N, C-alpha and C positions, 0 to 999 in steps of 0.2 A: 174535958178530960184533956190532961196533958200527954204530948207524945215524947217520950224518955228517951226513943230510938236517936234522937238529934238535939244537940243543946240548944237551950232556948235564947242565952245571955249572950248579950251583944257584948265583946271586949272594948276595953277604953278605945275612943278614938286615935288617942294619941300612941298606946300600945303598939310597938312594931307587930306584924303579924307572922314574920318570919318566912321559911323558904324551905317548900318541899322538892327534893332533886330525885326523879326517877333514873338511876343510872342504868343505861341498857350497854349489854355487850353482845358481840355476835360470836356464836361458837365455829365459825370458821375462820376465826382468828386466835393465834395462840394466848390462852391466858396470861395474864400479867402483861400485855400488849395494849396500853391504854392511851388514849390522847392526853395532850397535856392538861387541857381544860378539866378531864377528868380527874387527874392526879392532884391539881390545883384544888378542886372542888372537894375531893375526899380528904386531904389536909386540913381544909379550913372549916370543915363540918362540925358541928357540935355534937354529932351523933350520927353512927351508919348502922343502919339494920338489914338485916338480911335472915329471910327464914326459912334458908336451906343451908344447914352446917355442912353440906358437900358441894357447894357451889364452887366452882372450878378457880374463881379469882380468889378465894379467900387466902391460901398459901402466901401467893405474891401481895395481899394488903399488911398481913402480918409481917412479911419481910419488909414493907416500908414503913411498919409502925405505925399502921393504923388500925384502931380498936373497933372490932364490929361485934354489936351486940346480935345474937340469935332470937329475933322478936319478928311476930308477924302481926302487926297493930292493925285495928281497922280502923278507917278513914276518920272516925270521931276522935279516936285516940291520936292519931299522926297530926291532927290539925292542933290539938293541946298539946302535943311535944313541942311544936314550933312557937309557942307562946314566947313573949318577950323577944322577938326576933331570933330565934335560933334558925338554924341550918340542918335539918335532917335529911340525910342520904338514905334511898331504901335501895337495893341491889335485888331486883325481879329475879325467879328464875328463869329457865331457857323458854318457857311457855308463858312468861309474863304472870300479873297478878290481877285478874280481872275483877275478884272482888274488891280489892281494894281501889282501883282505879274506879269503877262503878259507883264504890261509896264516894269516893270525893267527887265525882260529877254530880250527885245526887246532893250532897253538901251546897257544893256551889251553887247548886240551880234552886236551892230552897230561899235563897235570900235573906235567912236568920243567920247567917253564921259568916264573919268576918275572914276570909280565908286569906292562907297562906299564898305567897306565889307558887305556882306550880310550874315546872320544869321538866322537862324529857331531854336528860342530855346522853347521847350517844358515845360511849366510852370507847368503842369499837365499831367499826362497821364494815360491811361488804365491800370488796373491789372487785372490778369487771371480773367475771370468771369464776368469782366464787362458789357459785352453785355446781360448779365441777366437783369441786370438794365432798359435796352431798351424793353426788352419783357415784364417786369412789365409794363411798361409805357404805352406800345403799347397794351396790353393786356387791361390795364383799360379804354383806348380811344375806343376801340371796344366793351367795354362791354355797355360802356354810349350811343355809337352811332351807332352801327349797331342793326336794326330791329331785325335781327334773334338771334345774339349773345346776346341780352339783356333780351330774353325770357327764355333762358334754364335754367335748374335745374340740381342740382346732377344726380336725377334718369333719366332725359331724355339724360344725358350724358353719363352714365355708359356705353352702348352700343358700344359707340366709342373706350373707352379704352381698351375694350377687342379686338376691331379690329385692333387699333393700335398694340397692344402688337405682336399680331399673325403677322401683319407687321412686326414688328421689329424682331422677331424670323425668318420669312422668308428670311429677308434681311441678318441676320447673318449666316445661313445656305446656303445663293447662294454666300458669299463671297464677296458681291458687296460694295465696300466701300463707294460708292457716295449715293446708297441706305440707307447705315446702317446711314449715317448722316443725311438723311432726315426723316428717320424713328424715330431716336432718337428724333430730334425735334417734332414731331407730338405727340411722347410719351409725350416730357416735355410740349407740348402744354396743352395737358389734366391735368396736375398736375395746370400748372399755370391758366387753365381757372376754374377750382374745386376751388382753393384757393381764388379767384377773387370773385367766388358767393358765397364763406362763408363769406367775409367781409359783405354781405348784409343780414345776419340771421336775423329772423324776419321781412325783408323787402318783396319785390316783388319778391325775387327770387325764391317762390315755394313752395308746402306744405312740403316739407321736411327739411326746415330749421327752426331751433329753435330760438326763440328771444333772450335767454342767451347763444347762441353758435358760435356768431361771431369769427371769426379768420382770418389771413391774411396769405400770403406767407411766412412773415417773422418769424411767429409763425411755420408753417411748417418746414421752413428751421432751426430754432431754435432747435426744437425738435429734427431733425435727426441730427443735430451737437451733442448734449447732448448725445443722443443713441450712436451714433459712437464713442464717446471718452468713456463713461460707458462700452460699449461690446469689447473694444479694451485696455483692462488694460495691456498687454504685449507692447502695442505701446505708450501710454499716461502715464502709471503707471510701477510699478515694479514686475508686473507678469511677467512669463516669458513662452513662447511659441517658441518651435523650428521646429515644424512641422505643416502641414495644421490641422492635426488631434486635435493638442493640442489648436489651433486657435478655431477649431469647437467645443471643449470641453469648452473653456470657454465661447463662443457664448450662449450654450444652457444652461449652469449652471445661467449666468446673467439674461438671458429670464426666466428661471423659477423663481429666484427671482422676478424680475420685475412684471411678469403675475399673480403670486400666482397662479398657475394652479392645479385644483386638479388631472386631466389627462395628460397624454403625448400627447392626441388627441386633446385636447382645442387649440381652434385657427387655427384648419386644416380647410380651406376653402372646405365645401363638394360640393359645386357647381363647381368645376374646372373639367377639363377633367378625366375620367374614370382611365385611367392609370397612371396619376400624383397622383392621389388622393390613388391610393394603394399604390403607391412608397413611399410616404409622411408617409402613414399610419404605412407600414414596417418599415422606417426609424426609425420613432420616437419611435416605439416598441423596435426596436433595441438598439438604444443608450440612451433609457431610462433604459434599462435592464428589460423590462419587459417579463417574460415567459409566451408566449400565441403560442399556434399552428393556423394554418391556418384553418380557418373554411373550413369544406370538404362539397360539395353539387355537385347535377347533374348540368350540364351545361356549356356553354362556360364562362360564368362570374367567376366562380370559377378556372377555369383553366389558364384566364387571371390575375386574383389575385394571383395564384402562380407563372406565369412568371414575373409579376410587382415585387414582392418580391424578385424572384431570381435576377432580374437584379439589383435591388437596395442595393442587397446585395453584389454583386460583383462590385457596384461603377457605375452602368450604369443607364443613364435616359431612361426608358422604353418609354416615350412620342418622347423625342429625335430620340431614335433608330427604334420605329416605322415610325417615321415621315420621316427617311431616307430611310427606306425599302418602304415607299409608294411612295414616291419621284422616285426611281428606277422603280418601279412599273409602274409608270405614263410614265416615258420616254417609258419603254418597250412597253405600249400600243401605244404612238404616231408612235415609230418606226414602229410597225405593221400597221398603218396607212398611213404610207408613210411619216409622218413628221418629221422633226430632232429636231425643236426647240420649245420650250414651249409656246412661242407666236405667231408662226407661224399659 
């Protein structure tokens, strides 16, 4: 019994078998922005096929004078279309064409067909950071369609930013790389979430949004890029910095000019944990050259203030040091209880 699902005849050995090019593109790159090899292949092809009449590249191919046929051939038909040495370019949809690629693989594996050359040609591809575009797109849709997300405000989300920051610190201290990656994502989510809400200033985002204060994630990123360039003149300019101390001095001088602060204490959030606050104040006073004695008084608070200042002067983060000691204390308590693992 003959299987009619695949060709049984083998073309003449001298007849060129042609070429199939699967031209892939990234949806994260603007349509029409294709690599030079992609444009060369498209112009030289005998046929260009696309099953999707709404493919985002089509207007640009038409503008470039490339004729596209709206066809969805199976593997057998595509191989036959290449007979005589013809080149056929296929533009798969965003999800690819599993039916076609599986069919080509079956034909190639059958050993009964002289296959054309098969080539996967990236017409455009992702650059580092491209998945951030997906994140912005997904956040936009979730904000519009999720009953919980659509009602959140900056003030309502503030507590989550604090929680996620602490969870990130814990992942760093645990040395768990998988956990670190996840917690970095959770912190990034807070940034993208707040930026998305900020686009709706004056709308229904909550009482904390002002009608003339709308901004987007692009504004956030743009301001950050400007800040990084401005505060790294030793990287993007002519300034010299040979040591970390030089870099810190550049940073502090630039910030002082930018912020026009009257006091070295300006800009220090007093709501942060006490040890961190004490160390930050001591550091600002030291680097700012403000000669001031630590206040003296009765009670553990003043003793902790002195310890925090001593730690900062020695280059030690007192918060980190105390957490490390507290974690050791936690482990000792669990050991005394007969437990060995934190989650046991």
